[in-house]
N, C-alpha and C positions, 0 to 999 in steps of 0.2 A: 503495499499500499505505500503510494507516495501522496505527500501532502503539497499541494499545487502552489501555497500560500508559503512556503518555505522559501527563506531567502537566494537558496540556490537555484529555486525555478521559477521565481518571480517573473523575472525578464522573458523567460521562454514563454510562459504560460499567458502571459499578457499579449503576446505576439500571435499565440494558437492557441484553441482548446484544446487539451489532450496532450501539450507539449510534454509535460512532467512525466505521463504514464509512457510516452513513446521512447524519452531518454532512460526510464527504469528498464522497459524491455530491451532495450540497446545494451545495457550492461548486464542483463541477464543473460543474453545472447552472447557478449563476448565471454563471461564466466564459464558458462556452460558448453562453450564451442567443442571441448574435447570429447562431449558426448555425441554430437553430430560426426566428428571425427569417424566414432567407431559404429557408425551406421545407425544410432538409435535417432528417433525423432525428439525434437525438443520444441515445445511451444511455450514461449515466454508469455506470462500473463502478468499484466502490470494495469493496476487501477488506482486513479487519485482518489483522494478523499471526498473531492465534491463530486464523484461520480464518472468520468469519463475512463474509459478503456482503452488500451492500445490498439493500434487496427488490426493488428493480426490476432488478437484475442477475439475481436469484434467477428472477424471472417470465421476464427475457430467455433465460437460459440452460436454463431448463425447455423455454420455446418451441423454441430452437435446437435442443435435444435431439429433441424431438417429431418436427420437420422432419427432421432427419438421420434419425431411426428409420423414418420413413415411407418415405425412400428406400432406406435399406439393408436394411430388412425386420425388423431386430432391435431388439426394443422394450428392450434394455437401453442402448441409445446415450445417454439422458438420464443415467443414472448413470454410465457411462463419461466423459461429458463433465465432471461433478461432479468424478470422479474424477483426471481431468486438472488441474481447476483446484487441487484440493487439493495434488496432488502439486508444482505450479507455486509455491503458496505455502510448502510445507515447504523445497523446494529454495531458494528467496529466504531464508528463514529460517535454514538452513544454512550460506550464503554471508555473512549477516550476522554470525551467530555466530563463524565462522571469521575473517571479518575484524576481529572486536573482539579478538581476540588479538594481543599484540605479538610479532613474531618477532625469534629472536635476533641477526638480520642488523642491527636498526634500532637 
């Protein structure tokens, strides 16, 4: 998860939405390049805390949703998959927000 408002990403995300996710996906690709060299498939998945995913993740989840839909027979499956991802990001953000408050016990 990449925070688009971090100092290291602000200038890039000001120019285009999802830029932080694209940068994070690029770093993951470089980090796990050895996997690709061994013949394994590697799909970097990067999401920004404000929601955008990197482009290859969108394509991956779209294809996955289509395959799920072909098995289940429900053409709404791709939408359901993106909704689940969105809810996961929202839950992660709520945990971060909750943990940013100091408790009276500390």
